[in-house]
mmCIF file of the N, C-alpha and C atoms, coordinates in Angstrom:
data_MODEL
# 
_entry.id   MODEL 
# 
loop_
_atom_site.group_PDB 
_atom_site.id 
_atom_site.type_symbol 
_atom_site.label_atom_id 
_atom_site.label_alt_id 
_atom_site.label_comp_id 
_atom_site.label_asym_id 
_atom_site.label_entity_id 
_atom_site.label_seq_id 
_atom_site.pdbx_PDB_ins_code 
_atom_site.Cartn_x 
_atom_site.Cartn_y 
_atom_site.Cartn_z 
_atom_site.occupancy 
_atom_site.B_iso_or_equiv 
_atom_site.pdbx_formal_charge 
_atom_site.auth_seq_id 
_atom_site.auth_comp_id 
_atom_site.auth_asym_id 
_atom_site.auth_atom_id 
_atom_site.pdbx_PDB_model_num 
ATOM 1   N N  . MET A 1 1  ? 55.928 85.471 238.347 1.00 0.00 ? 1  MET A N  1 
ATOM 2   C CA . MET A 1 1  ? 55.787 84.141 238.211 1.00 0.00 ? 1  MET A CA 1 
ATOM 3   C C  . MET A 1 1  ? 56.483 83.643 237.296 1.00 0.00 ? 1  MET A C  1 
ATOM 4   N N  . PRO A 1 2  ? 57.486 82.215 237.611 1.00 0.00 ? 2  PRO A N  1 
ATOM 5   C CA . PRO A 1 2  ? 58.737 81.868 236.886 1.00 0.00 ? 2  PRO A CA 1 
ATOM 6   C C  . PRO A 1 2  ? 57.920 81.165 235.738 1.00 0.00 ? 2  PRO A C  1 
ATOM 7   N N  . ASP A 1 3  ? 59.115 81.037 234.743 1.00 0.00 ? 3  ASP A N  1 
ATOM 8   C CA . ASP A 1 3  ? 58.484 80.380 233.474 1.00 0.00 ? 3  ASP A CA 1 
ATOM 9   C C  . ASP A 1 3  ? 58.978 78.902 233.848 1.00 0.00 ? 3  ASP A C  1 
ATOM 10  N N  . THR A 1 4  ? 57.759 78.156 233.631 1.00 0.00 ? 4  THR A N  1 
ATOM 11  C CA . THR A 1 4  ? 57.880 76.625 233.764 1.00 0.00 ? 4  THR A CA 1 
ATOM 12  C C  . THR A 1 4  ? 58.002 75.777 232.613 1.00 0.00 ? 4  THR A C  1 
ATOM 13  N N  . ALA A 1 5  ? 57.937 76.503 231.620 1.00 0.00 ? 5  ALA A N  1 
ATOM 14  C CA . ALA A 1 5  ? 58.110 75.816 230.252 1.00 0.00 ? 5  ALA A CA 1 
ATOM 15  C C  . ALA A 1 5  ? 59.420 75.055 230.279 1.00 0.00 ? 5  ALA A C  1 
ATOM 16  N N  . THR A 1 6  ? 59.320 73.961 229.482 1.00 0.00 ? 6  THR A N  1 
ATOM 17  C CA . THR A 1 6  ? 60.594 73.102 229.166 1.00 0.00 ? 6  THR A CA 1 
ATOM 18  C C  . THR A 1 6  ? 61.442 74.050 228.095 1.00 0.00 ? 6  THR A C  1 
ATOM 19  N N  . ARG A 1 7  ? 62.451 74.101 228.420 1.00 0.00 ? 7  ARG A N  1 
ATOM 20  C CA . ARG A 1 7  ? 63.449 74.887 227.592 1.00 0.00 ? 7  ARG A CA 1 
ATOM 21  C C  . ARG A 1 7  ? 64.396 74.161 226.662 1.00 0.00 ? 7  ARG A C  1 
ATOM 22  N N  . CYS A 1 8  ? 65.152 74.037 225.431 1.00 0.00 ? 8  CYS A N  1 
ATOM 23  C CA . CYS A 1 8  ? 66.060 73.723 224.826 1.00 0.00 ? 8  CYS A CA 1 
ATOM 24  C C  . CYS A 1 8  ? 67.532 73.742 225.655 1.00 0.00 ? 8  CYS A C  1 
ATOM 25  N N  . ASP A 1 9  ? 68.059 72.999 225.972 1.00 0.00 ? 9  ASP A N  1 
ATOM 26  C CA . ASP A 1 9  ? 69.476 73.309 226.525 1.00 0.00 ? 9  ASP A CA 1 
ATOM 27  C C  . ASP A 1 9  ? 70.580 73.856 225.749 1.00 0.00 ? 9  ASP A C  1 
ATOM 28  N N  . GLN A 1 10 ? 70.130 73.652 224.503 1.00 0.00 ? 10 GLN A N  1 
ATOM 29  C CA . GLN A 1 10 ? 71.411 74.299 223.735 1.00 0.00 ? 10 GLN A CA 1 
ATOM 30  C C  . GLN A 1 10 ? 71.179 75.746 223.033 1.00 0.00 ? 10 GLN A C  1 
ATOM 31  N N  . CYS A 1 11 ? 69.795 75.812 222.527 1.00 0.00 ? 11 CYS A N  1 
ATOM 32  C CA . CYS A 1 11 ? 69.614 77.396 221.926 1.00 0.00 ? 11 CYS A CA 1 
ATOM 33  C C  . CYS A 1 11 ? 68.773 78.139 222.818 1.00 0.00 ? 11 CYS A C  1 
ATOM 34  N N  . GLY A 1 12 ? 67.887 77.240 223.995 1.00 0.00 ? 12 GLY A N  1 
ATOM 35  C CA . GLY A 1 12 ? 66.921 78.292 224.780 1.00 0.00 ? 12 GLY A CA 1 
ATOM 36  C C  . GLY A 1 12 ? 65.506 78.500 224.256 1.00 0.00 ? 12 GLY A C  1 
ATOM 37  N N  . LYS A 1 13 ? 65.121 77.857 223.348 1.00 0.00 ? 13 LYS A N  1 
ATOM 38  C CA . LYS A 1 13 ? 63.801 77.803 222.824 1.00 0.00 ? 13 LYS A CA 1 
ATOM 39  C C  . LYS A 1 13 ? 62.753 77.089 224.009 1.00 0.00 ? 13 LYS A C  1 
ATOM 40  N N  . LYS A 1 14 ? 61.656 77.537 223.912 1.00 0.00 ? 14 LYS A N  1 
ATOM 41  C CA . LYS A 1 14 ? 60.654 76.723 224.485 1.00 0.00 ? 14 LYS A CA 1 
ATOM 42  C C  . LYS A 1 14 ? 60.030 75.531 223.495 1.00 0.00 ? 14 LYS A C  1 
ATOM 43  N N  . LEU A 1 15 ? 60.079 74.413 224.407 1.00 0.00 ? 15 LEU A N  1 
ATOM 44  C CA . LEU A 1 15 ? 59.765 73.050 223.687 1.00 0.00 ? 15 LEU A CA 1 
ATOM 45  C C  . LEU A 1 15 ? 58.380 72.894 223.856 1.00 0.00 ? 15 LEU A C  1 
ATOM 46  N N  . ARG A 1 16 ? 58.084 72.382 222.577 1.00 0.00 ? 16 ARG A N  1 
ATOM 47  C CA . ARG A 1 16 ? 56.525 71.938 222.058 1.00 0.00 ? 16 ARG A CA 1 
ATOM 48  C C  . ARG A 1 16 ? 56.758 70.298 222.661 1.00 0.00 ? 16 ARG A C  1 
ATOM 49  N N  . GLY A 1 17 ? 55.900 69.855 223.522 1.00 0.00 ? 17 GLY A N  1 
ATOM 50  C CA . GLY A 1 17 ? 56.140 68.533 223.769 1.00 0.00 ? 17 GLY A CA 1 
ATOM 51  C C  . GLY A 1 17 ? 57.662 67.964 224.796 1.00 0.00 ? 17 GLY A C  1 
ATOM 52  N N  . SER A 1 18 ? 57.779 67.013 224.545 1.00 0.00 ? 18 SER A N  1 
ATOM 53  C CA . SER A 1 18 ? 58.742 66.591 225.588 1.00 0.00 ? 18 SER A CA 1 
ATOM 54  C C  . SER A 1 18 ? 60.415 66.951 225.274 1.00 0.00 ? 18 SER A C  1 
ATOM 55  N N  . GLY A 1 19 ? 60.440 67.684 223.771 1.00 0.00 ? 19 GLY A N  1 
ATOM 56  C CA . GLY A 1 19 ? 61.993 67.359 223.368 1.00 0.00 ? 19 GLY A CA 1 
ATOM 57  C C  . GLY A 1 19 ? 62.557 66.209 222.833 1.00 0.00 ? 19 GLY A C  1 
ATOM 58  N N  . HIS A 1 20 ? 63.610 66.254 222.377 1.00 0.00 ? 20 HIS A N  1 
ATOM 59  C CA . HIS A 1 20 ? 64.436 64.986 222.221 1.00 0.00 ? 20 HIS A CA 1 
ATOM 60  C C  . HIS A 1 20 ? 65.317 64.644 223.337 1.00 0.00 ? 20 HIS A C  1 
ATOM 61  N N  . GLN A 1 21 ? 65.505 63.655 223.772 1.00 0.00 ? 21 GLN A N  1 
ATOM 62  C CA . GLN A 1 21 ? 66.574 63.292 224.937 1.00 0.00 ? 21 GLN A CA 1 
ATOM 63  C C  . GLN A 1 21 ? 67.892 63.073 224.539 1.00 0.00 ? 21 GLN A C  1 
ATOM 64  N N  . THR A 1 22 ? 69.102 63.716 224.858 1.00 0.00 ? 22 THR A N  1 
ATOM 65  C CA . THR A 1 22 ? 70.166 63.132 224.909 1.00 0.00 ? 22 THR A CA 1 
ATOM 66  C C  . THR A 1 22 ? 70.875 62.408 226.015 1.00 0.00 ? 22 THR A C  1 
ATOM 67  N N  . TYR A 1 23 ? 71.852 61.986 226.345 1.00 0.00 ? 23 TYR A N  1 
ATOM 68  C CA . TYR A 1 23 ? 72.389 61.348 227.451 1.00 0.00 ? 23 TYR A CA 1 
ATOM 69  C C  . TYR A 1 23 ? 72.487 62.603 228.326 1.00 0.00 ? 23 TYR A C  1 
ATOM 70  N N  . THR A 1 24 ? 72.711 63.839 228.056 1.00 0.00 ? 24 THR A N  1 
ATOM 71  C CA . THR A 1 24 ? 72.966 64.901 229.062 1.00 0.00 ? 24 THR A CA 1 
ATOM 72  C C  . THR A 1 24 ? 71.862 65.991 228.993 1.00 0.00 ? 24 THR A C  1 
ATOM 73  N N  . ARG A 1 25 ? 71.335 65.962 227.723 1.00 0.00 ? 25 ARG A N  1 
ATOM 74  C CA . ARG A 1 25 ? 70.471 67.305 227.280 1.00 0.00 ? 25 ARG A CA 1 
ATOM 75  C C  . ARG A 1 25 ? 69.216 67.215 226.897 1.00 0.00 ? 25 ARG A C  1 
ATOM 76  N N  . THR A 1 26 ? 68.263 67.873 226.890 1.00 0.00 ? 26 THR A N  1 
ATOM 77  C CA . THR A 1 26 ? 67.191 67.937 226.227 1.00 0.00 ? 26 THR A CA 1 
ATOM 78  C C  . THR A 1 26 ? 67.006 69.080 225.016 1.00 0.00 ? 26 THR A C  1 
ATOM 79  N N  . LEU A 1 27 ? 66.662 68.269 223.756 1.00 0.00 ? 27 LEU A N  1 
ATOM 80  C CA . LEU A 1 27 ? 66.719 69.292 222.628 1.00 0.00 ? 27 LEU A CA 1 
ATOM 81  C C  . LEU A 1 27 ? 65.676 69.699 221.896 1.00 0.00 ? 27 LEU A C  1 
ATOM 82  N N  . CYS A 1 28 ? 65.470 70.598 221.239 1.00 0.00 ? 28 CYS A N  1 
ATOM 83  C CA . CYS A 1 28 ? 64.363 71.104 220.302 1.00 0.00 ? 28 CYS A CA 1 
ATOM 84  C C  . CYS A 1 28 ? 64.922 70.426 218.962 1.00 0.00 ? 28 CYS A C  1 
ATOM 85  N N  . ALA A 1 29 ? 63.774 70.188 218.110 1.00 0.00 ? 29 ALA A N  1 
ATOM 86  C CA . ALA A 1 29 ? 63.955 69.614 216.859 1.00 0.00 ? 29 ALA A CA 1 
ATOM 87  C C  . ALA A 1 29 ? 65.163 70.062 216.022 1.00 0.00 ? 29 ALA A C  1 
ATOM 88  N N  . SER A 1 30 ? 65.224 71.565 215.965 1.00 0.00 ? 30 SER A N  1 
ATOM 89  C CA . SER A 1 30 ? 66.639 71.932 215.181 1.00 0.00 ? 30 SER A CA 1 
ATOM 90  C C  . SER A 1 30 ? 67.594 71.484 216.030 1.00 0.00 ? 30 SER A C  1 
ATOM 91  N N  . CYS A 1 31 ? 67.776 71.636 217.015 1.00 0.00 ? 31 CYS A N  1 
ATOM 92  C CA . CYS A 1 31 ? 69.232 71.390 217.723 1.00 0.00 ? 31 CYS A CA 1 
ATOM 93  C C  . CYS A 1 31 ? 69.458 69.928 217.462 1.00 0.00 ? 31 CYS A C  1 
ATOM 94  N N  . ASN A 1 32 ? 68.410 69.147 217.708 1.00 0.00 ? 32 ASN A N  1 
ATOM 95  C CA . ASN A 1 32 ? 68.594 67.665 217.645 1.00 0.00 ? 32 ASN A CA 1 
ATOM 96  C C  . ASN A 1 32 ? 68.966 67.228 216.495 1.00 0.00 ? 32 ASN A C  1 
ATOM 97  N N  . ASP A 1 33 ? 68.449 68.011 215.219 1.00 0.00 ? 33 ASP A N  1 
ATOM 98  C CA . ASP A 1 33 ? 68.839 67.569 213.535 1.00 0.00 ? 33 ASP A CA 1 
ATOM 99  C C  . ASP A 1 33 ? 70.453 67.960 213.816 1.00 0.00 ? 33 ASP A C  1 
ATOM 100 N N  . ALA A 1 34 ? 70.861 69.229 214.228 1.00 0.00 ? 34 ALA A N  1 
ATOM 101 C CA . ALA A 1 34 ? 72.568 69.563 214.219 1.00 0.00 ? 34 ALA A CA 1 
ATOM 102 C C  . ALA A 1 34 ? 73.411 68.554 214.908 1.00 0.00 ? 34 ALA A C  1 
ATOM 103 N N  . TYR A 1 35 ? 72.822 67.807 216.130 1.00 0.00 ? 35 TYR A N  1 
ATOM 104 C CA . TYR A 1 35 ? 73.426 67.059 216.996 1.00 0.00 ? 35 TYR A CA 1 
ATOM 105 C C  . TYR A 1 35 ? 73.622 65.453 216.385 1.00 0.00 ? 35 TYR A C  1 
ATOM 106 N N  . MET A 1 36 ? 72.370 65.290 215.658 1.00 0.00 ? 36 MET A N  1 
ATOM 107 C CA . MET A 1 36 ? 72.486 63.991 215.081 1.00 0.00 ? 36 MET A CA 1 
ATOM 108 C C  . MET A 1 36 ? 73.289 63.953 213.676 1.00 0.00 ? 36 MET A C  1 
ATOM 109 N N  . GLY A 1 37 ? 73.276 65.140 212.983 1.00 0.00 ? 37 GLY A N  1 
ATOM 110 C CA . GLY A 1 37 ? 74.085 65.355 211.750 1.00 0.00 ? 37 GLY A CA 1 
ATOM 111 C C  . GLY A 1 37 ? 75.664 64.993 212.131 1.00 0.00 ? 37 GLY A C  1 
ATOM 112 N N  . ALA A 1 38 ? 75.966 65.657 213.126 1.00 0.00 ? 38 ALA A N  1 
ATOM 113 C CA . ALA A 1 38 ? 77.404 65.981 213.560 1.00 0.00 ? 38 ALA A CA 1 
ATOM 114 C C  . ALA A 1 38 ? 77.696 64.513 214.023 1.00 0.00 ? 38 ALA A C  1 
ATOM 115 N N  . ALA A 1 39 ? 77.029 63.717 214.616 1.00 0.00 ? 39 ALA A N  1 
ATOM 116 C CA . ALA A 1 39 ? 77.239 62.463 215.320 1.00 0.00 ? 39 ALA A CA 1 
ATOM 117 C C  . ALA A 1 39 ? 77.498 61.705 214.041 1.00 0.00 ? 39 ALA A C  1 
ATOM 118 N N  . ALA A 1 40 ? 76.373 61.531 212.990 1.00 0.00 ? 40 ALA A N  1 
ATOM 119 C CA . ALA A 1 40 ? 76.750 60.778 211.771 1.00 0.00 ? 40 ALA A CA 1 
ATOM 120 C C  . ALA A 1 40 ? 77.905 61.089 211.052 1.00 0.00 ? 40 ALA A C  1 
ATOM 121 N N  . GLY A 1 41 ? 78.278 62.505 211.186 1.00 0.00 ? 41 GLY A N  1 
ATOM 122 C CA . GLY A 1 41 ? 79.508 62.843 210.146 1.00 0.00 ? 41 GLY A CA 1 
ATOM 123 C C  . GLY A 1 41 ? 80.630 62.266 211.081 1.00 0.00 ? 41 GLY A C  1 
ATOM 124 N N  . LEU A 1 42 ? 80.882 62.580 212.258 1.00 0.00 ? 42 LEU A N  1 
ATOM 125 C CA . LEU A 1 42 ? 81.965 62.163 212.920 1.00 0.00 ? 42 LEU A CA 1 
ATOM 126 C C  . LEU A 1 42 ? 82.330 60.632 212.746 1.00 0.00 ? 42 LEU A C  1 
ATOM 127 N N  . ILE A 1 43 ? 81.022 59.542 212.831 1.00 0.00 ? 43 ILE A N  1 
ATOM 128 C CA . ILE A 1 43 ? 81.006 58.099 212.778 1.00 0.00 ? 43 ILE A CA 1 
ATOM 129 C C  . ILE A 1 43 ? 81.497 57.753 211.589 1.00 0.00 ? 43 ILE A C  1 
ATOM 130 N N  . ALA A 1 44 ? 80.981 58.687 210.389 1.00 0.00 ? 44 ALA A N  1 
ATOM 131 C CA . ALA A 1 44 ? 81.423 58.079 209.195 1.00 0.00 ? 44 ALA A CA 1 
ATOM 132 C C  . ALA A 1 44 ? 82.631 58.795 208.658 1.00 0.00 ? 44 ALA A C  1 
ATOM 133 N N  . GLY A 1 45 ? 83.233 59.645 208.875 1.00 0.00 ? 45 GLY A N  1 
ATOM 134 C CA . GLY A 1 45 ? 84.453 60.301 208.472 1.00 0.00 ? 45 GLY A CA 1 
ATOM 135 C C  . GLY A 1 45 ? 85.419 60.264 209.473 1.00 0.00 ? 45 GLY A C  1 
ATOM 136 N N  . GLY A 1 46 ? 85.027 60.451 210.671 1.00 0.00 ? 46 GLY A N  1 
ATOM 137 C CA . GLY A 1 46 ? 86.233 60.369 211.697 1.00 0.00 ? 46 GLY A CA 1 
ATOM 138 C C  . GLY A 1 46 ? 86.840 61.832 211.976 1.00 0.00 ? 46 GLY A C  1 
ATOM 139 N N  . ASP A 1 47 ? 86.347 62.994 211.523 1.00 0.00 ? 47 ASP A N  1 
ATOM 140 C CA . ASP A 1 47 ? 87.111 63.948 211.791 1.00 0.00 ? 47 ASP A CA 1 
ATOM 141 C C  . ASP A 1 47 ? 86.210 65.315 212.014 1.00 0.00 ? 47 ASP A C  1 
ATOM 142 N N  . VAL A 1 48 ? 86.276 66.170 212.775 1.00 0.00 ? 48 VAL A N  1 
ATOM 143 C CA . VAL A 1 48 ? 85.479 67.479 213.080 1.00 0.00 ? 48 VAL A CA 1 
ATOM 144 C C  . VAL A 1 48 ? 84.823 67.800 211.712 1.00 0.00 ? 48 VAL A C  1 
ATOM 145 N N  . GLU A 1 49 ? 85.786 68.175 210.646 1.00 0.00 ? 49 GLU A N  1 
ATOM 146 C CA . GLU A 1 49 ? 85.209 68.792 209.621 1.00 0.00 ? 49 GLU A CA 1 
ATOM 147 C C  . GLU A 1 49 ? 83.951 68.154 208.917 1.00 0.00 ? 49 GLU A C  1 
ATOM 148 N N  . THR A 1 50 ? 84.118 66.950 208.816 1.00 0.00 ? 50 THR A N  1 
ATOM 149 C CA . THR A 1 50 ? 83.097 65.876 208.192 1.00 0.00 ? 50 THR A CA 1 
ATOM 150 C C  . THR A 1 50 ? 81.969 65.930 209.046 1.00 0.00 ? 50 THR A C  1 
ATOM 151 N N  . GLY A 1 51 ? 82.062 65.807 210.432 1.00 0.00 ? 51 GLY A N  1 
ATOM 152 C CA . GLY A 1 51 ? 81.040 66.225 211.558 1.00 0.00 ? 51 GLY A CA 1 
ATOM 153 C C  . GLY A 1 51 ? 80.118 67.353 211.167 1.00 0.00 ? 51 GLY A C  1 
ATOM 154 N N  . ILE A 1 52 ? 80.643 68.421 211.054 1.00 0.00 ? 52 ILE A N  1 
ATOM 155 C CA . ILE A 1 52 ? 80.321 69.986 210.940 1.00 0.00 ? 52 ILE A CA 1 
ATOM 156 C C  . ILE A 1 52 ? 79.699 69.922 209.596 1.00 0.00 ? 52 ILE A C  1 
ATOM 157 N N  . ALA A 1 53 ? 80.384 69.625 208.591 1.00 0.00 ? 53 ALA A N  1 
ATOM 158 C CA . ALA A 1 53 ? 79.336 69.593 207.125 1.00 0.00 ? 53 ALA A CA 1 
ATOM 159 C C  . ALA A 1 53 ? 78.206 68.580 207.084 1.00 0.00 ? 53 ALA A C  1 
ATOM 160 N N  . THR A 1 54 ? 78.281 67.360 207.800 1.00 0.00 ? 54 THR A N  1 
ATOM 161 C CA . THR A 1 54 ? 77.361 66.652 207.787 1.00 0.00 ? 54 THR A CA 1 
ATOM 162 C C  . THR A 1 54 ? 76.058 67.019 208.800 1.00 0.00 ? 54 THR A C  1 
ATOM 163 N N  . ALA A 1 55 ? 76.151 67.709 209.582 1.00 0.00 ? 55 ALA A N  1 
ATOM 164 C CA . ALA A 1 55 ? 75.177 68.647 210.335 1.00 0.00 ? 55 ALA A CA 1 
ATOM 165 C C  . ALA A 1 55 ? 74.625 69.458 209.204 1.00 0.00 ? 55 ALA A C  1 
ATOM 166 N N  . GLY A 1 56 ? 75.055 70.363 209.074 1.00 0.00 ? 56 GLY A N  1 
ATOM 167 C CA . GLY A 1 56 ? 74.785 71.257 207.987 1.00 0.00 ? 56 GLY A CA 1 
ATOM 168 C C  . GLY A 1 56 ? 73.770 70.718 207.033 1.00 0.00 ? 56 GLY A C  1 
ATOM 169 N N  . TRP A 1 57 ? 74.177 69.643 206.384 1.00 0.00 ? 57 TRP A N  1 
ATOM 170 C CA . TRP A 1 57 ? 73.613 68.969 205.457 1.00 0.00 ? 57 TRP A CA 1 
ATOM 171 C C  . TRP A 1 57 ? 72.238 68.292 205.825 1.00 0.00 ? 57 TRP A C  1 
ATOM 172 N N  . TYR A 1 58 ? 72.444 67.715 207.111 1.00 0.00 ? 58 TYR A N  1 
ATOM 173 C CA . TYR A 1 58 ? 71.346 66.930 207.304 1.00 0.00 ? 58 TYR A CA 1 
ATOM 174 C C  . TYR A 1 58 ? 70.183 68.088 207.964 1.00 0.00 ? 58 TYR A C  1 
ATOM 175 N N  . GLN A 1 59 ? 70.752 69.260 208.967 1.00 0.00 ? 59 GLN A N  1 
ATOM 176 C CA . GLN A 1 59 ? 69.343 70.017 209.141 1.00 0.00 ? 59 GLN A CA 1 
ATOM 177 C C  . GLN A 1 59 ? 68.814 70.587 207.677 1.00 0.00 ? 59 GLN A C  1 
ATOM 178 N N  . ARG A 1 60 ? 69.290 70.664 206.799 1.00 0.00 ? 60 ARG A N  1 
ATOM 179 C CA . ARG A 1 60 ? 68.744 71.426 205.443 1.00 0.00 ? 60 ARG A CA 1 
ATOM 180 C C  . ARG A 1 60 ? 67.647 70.380 205.135 1.00 0.00 ? 60 ARG A C  1 
ATOM 181 N N  . ILE A 1 61 ? 68.414 69.022 205.037 1.00 0.00 ? 61 ILE A N  1 
ATOM 182 C CA . ILE A 1 61 ? 67.296 67.786 204.567 1.00 0.00 ? 61 ILE A CA 1 
ATOM 183 C C  . ILE A 1 61 ? 66.199 67.628 205.291 1.00 0.00 ? 61 ILE A C  1 
ATOM 184 N N  . ARG A 1 62 ? 66.318 67.890 206.628 1.00 0.00 ? 62 ARG A N  1 
ATOM 185 C CA . ARG A 1 62 ? 65.082 67.871 207.754 1.00 0.00 ? 62 ARG A CA 1 
ATOM 186 C C  . ARG A 1 62 ? 64.220 69.042 207.678 1.00 0.00 ? 62 ARG A C  1 
ATOM 187 N N  . LYS A 1 63 ? 64.583 70.349 207.116 1.00 0.00 ? 63 LYS A N  1 
ATOM 188 C CA . LYS A 1 63 ? 63.907 71.418 207.309 1.00 0.00 ? 63 LYS A CA 1 
ATOM 189 C C  . LYS A 1 63 ? 63.100 71.290 205.828 1.00 0.00 ? 63 LYS A C  1 
ATOM 190 N N  . LEU A 1 64 ? 63.539 70.753 204.884 1.00 0.00 ? 64 LEU A N  1 
ATOM 191 C CA . LEU A 1 64 ? 63.024 70.466 203.316 1.00 0.00 ? 64 LEU A CA 1 
ATOM 192 C C  . LEU A 1 64 ? 61.859 69.639 203.602 1.00 0.00 ? 64 LEU A C  1 
ATOM 193 N N  . THR A 1 65 ? 62.087 68.349 204.341 1.00 0.00 ? 65 THR A N  1 
ATOM 194 C CA . THR A 1 65 ? 60.971 67.508 204.433 1.00 0.00 ? 65 THR A CA 1 
ATOM 195 C C  . THR A 1 65 ? 59.952 67.878 205.406 1.00 0.00 ? 65 THR A C  1 
ATOM 196 N N  . ARG A 1 66 ? 60.337 68.757 206.720 1.00 0.00 ? 66 ARG A N  1 
ATOM 197 C CA . ARG A 1 66 ? 59.214 68.952 207.528 1.00 0.00 ? 66 ARG A CA 1 
ATOM 198 C C  . ARG A 1 66 ? 58.303 70.041 206.636 1.00 0.00 ? 66 ARG A C  1 
ATOM 199 N N  . ARG A 1 67 ? 58.850 70.914 205.941 1.00 0.00 ? 67 ARG A N  1 
ATOM 200 C CA . ARG A 1 67 ? 58.164 71.544 204.921 1.00 0.00 ? 67 ARG A CA 1 
ATOM 201 C C  . ARG A 1 67 ? 56.944 71.033 204.081 1.00 0.00 ? 67 ARG A C  1 
ATOM 202 N N  . GLU A 1 68 ? 57.415 69.989 203.616 1.00 0.00 ? 68 GLU A N  1 
ATOM 203 C CA . GLU A 1 68 ? 56.695 69.337 202.807 1.00 0.00 ? 68 GLU A CA 1 
ATOM 204 C C  . GLU A 1 68 ? 55.475 68.687 203.501 1.00 0.00 ? 68 GLU A C  1 
ATOM 205 N N  . ARG A 1 69 ? 55.440 68.026 204.528 1.00 0.00 ? 69 ARG A N  1 
ATOM 206 C CA . ARG A 1 69 ? 54.305 67.503 205.190 1.00 0.00 ? 69 ARG A CA 1 
ATOM 207 C C  . ARG A 1 69 ? 53.216 68.145 205.481 1.00 0.00 ? 69 ARG A C  1 
# 
């Protein structure tokens, strides 16, 4: 029987609910955090290094705030 669960297009994890939609992909919460952080870093700093650094920072912040709820 085939697996009919929706999966994250980035990491392949099974999604709970509908996931997060981008223009081209469906992402889990963790991959969406990385995507949003990288986008914010590129907009704010304009270079790849800033995008990568901001993505990591944003993922850590989101992980901490999810844990507190």
